[in-house]
C-alpha positions in Angstrom: 114.5 106.1 100.6 111.0 104.6 100.2 109.0 103.4 102.1 105.8 102.1 102.8 103.7 101.3 105.5 100.1 99.2 105.1 97.4 101.0 106.2 94.9 98.0 105.2 92.0 97.0 108.1 94.1 94.3 109.4 97.3 96.5 109.4 95.3 99.3 111.1 93.9 97.3 114.0 97.7 96.4 114.7 98.5 99.3 115.1 99.5 101.3 111.5 98.4 104.7 112.6 101.3 104.8 115.5 103.5 103.1 113.3 103.0 105.8 111.0 102.8 108.4 113.6 106.2 107.4 115.1 107.2 107.8 111.7 106.6 111.1 111.0 107.9 112.2 114.6 111.3 109.7 114.4 111.8 111.6 110.2 110.9 114.7 111.0 113.4 114.2 114.9 116.2 113.2 112.7 115.8 116.2 109.6 115.6 112.9 107.3 112.4 114.5 105.8 114.1 115.2 102.2 115.8 111.9 102.0 113.1 109.6 103.0 109.5 109.2 100.9 106.8 108.1 103.5 103.7 106.5 102.3 100.9 104.4 102.6 99.3 102.0 101.1 96.8 99.3 101.1 96.8 95.3 102.0 100.4 94.4 101.2 98.8 90.6 101.3 101.1 89.6 104.3 98.2 90.6 107.2 98.9 87.4 109.6 102.4 89.5 110.2 102.2 92.7 112.1 102.1 95.7 109.8 103.6 95.5 106.9 106.0 98.4 106.0 108.9 97.8 103.4 111.6 99.8 102.6 112.9 100.5 99.2 111.2 97.4 98.6 111.8 95.0 101.3 109.2 93.6 103.9 109.4 93.8 107.5 106.9 93.5 110.4 106.6 96.6 112.6 104.9 97.1 116.1 103.8 100.0 117.6 106.4 99.0 120.4 109.3 97.6 118.0 108.9 100.7 115.4 111.9 102.9 117.1 114.5 100.3 116.9 113.0 99.6 113.3 113.1 102.9 112.0 116.9 103.2 113.7 118.2 99.6 112.5 116.5 99.7 109.3 115.8 103.6 107.9 118.5 105.6 109.7 121.8 103.7 109.4 120.2 103.3 105.6 120.2 106.7 104.7 
């Protein structure tokens, strides 16, 4: 599974760093490092929607407050 988090300036302001850090923590806790490839990218072009995250090409809007539920629903359940 390829997960990409936008780290452009707008998403950075909206909390991309805490989103990335929490995803790294959750991936490690669940021992999914060999199944999930986490990377960063610059502007996804959907800056008004929150921190942009794609999972195998599907776009999601995530915030530091929703990252744990996003991980459970969209990532962990699909691995």
